[in-house]
N, C-alpha and C positions, 0 to 999 in steps of 0.2 A: 676374713674368717679363717680360723685355724682348720687344718685338715681333719682333726678329731671331731670338731663341732659339725662340720659338713657331713662326715660319716654317720654321726649320731642322728642328724636330721634326715638323712637318706634312709636309715634303718627305720626311723619312726614313720616316714612316708610309706615305705613298703609294708609296714605293719598295719597302717591305716588302709592301704590298698587290700590287704588280706581280709581285714574286717569288712570292708566294702564288698569284697567278693562273696563273703558269706551272706551279706545282706542282699546282694544281687541274686544269688541262688534262691534264697527264701522267697523273694518277691517274684522271681521268675516261675517258681513252682505255684505260688498262689495265683498268679495271672494265668498260667496255663490251665489250672483247674477251672478258672472262670471261663476261659476261652473255649474249652472243650466240653464243659458240662451243659452249656446253653443257658445258665441262669443270668449271666451278664456278659455276653460275648463281646460287646463293645468295650466294656471296662478292661477285659483281658487284653484285647488288641491295643487299647490306649496305653496300658501300662508297659507292654512289651515295646511298642513303637517309641514311647517316651524314653525308655531305657536305652534303646539303640541310638536315638538322637542325642541323649545325654552323653553316651560313650563317645560319639563322634565329636561333639563339641569339646569334651574334656581332652580327647587326644590332640585336637588342634590347639587347645590351650597349652597342653604340655609341650608340644613341639615349639610353640612360640616362646616358651620360657627358657630356651637354651642360652640366652644371653646372661642369665643369672648363674652364679656358681653352683647353687643347689640344683637348679634345673638342668644344668649341664651334666652334673654327676648322675642325676636320675636318668637322663636320656643318653648317657654314655653307651649303654647297650639299648638300641632302639626297640628291640623286640620286648625286652623286659619293661622299659619305661612306658612304651605305648600300651602294653597290656595292663600295667598298673593304673595308668590314667583311665583306660577304658573301664576297668572294674569299678573305679571310683565313680565315674560318670554314670555307668549303667545302674549301679546299686542305689545311689542317692536319687537319681531321676526316677527310677522305677518306684522307689519307696514313696517319694512325693506324689507321683501320679496315682499310685494305689490309694493313698490316704485321701487325697483331694477327690478322686473319683468315687470312693465310698461315701465321703461326706456329701457330695453333690447328689449321689443316688439316694441317700437317706433323706436329704432335704426335699427332693422331688417326690419321693414316695410318701412323705408325711411321717415317717418313723424317726422322730428326733430323740427318742428315749425318755419321754415324759411319762 
């Protein structure tokens, strides 16, 4: 790959990480409200714990991608690369946990929107 293509892909990756960071903040706020208001404490804990586990797995995945040209460019600065992977992992894992948790909660309570 040419150096310009690698640079463009790295910029797109960090843009996606920034979007995932916004998603992470949104679902962290929603989960914290659930955790501290008492309406669904377990759901809030589940979302936050899933986010942290998703961040951990994502960082490990990012570290293992150093053999690739693009992965090596992203992890060239380990602090920036690991934080970008952590934002991606936390954001999408927390979003999935929040949506699945709400779906299960609605199905168990009988409120399916009929």
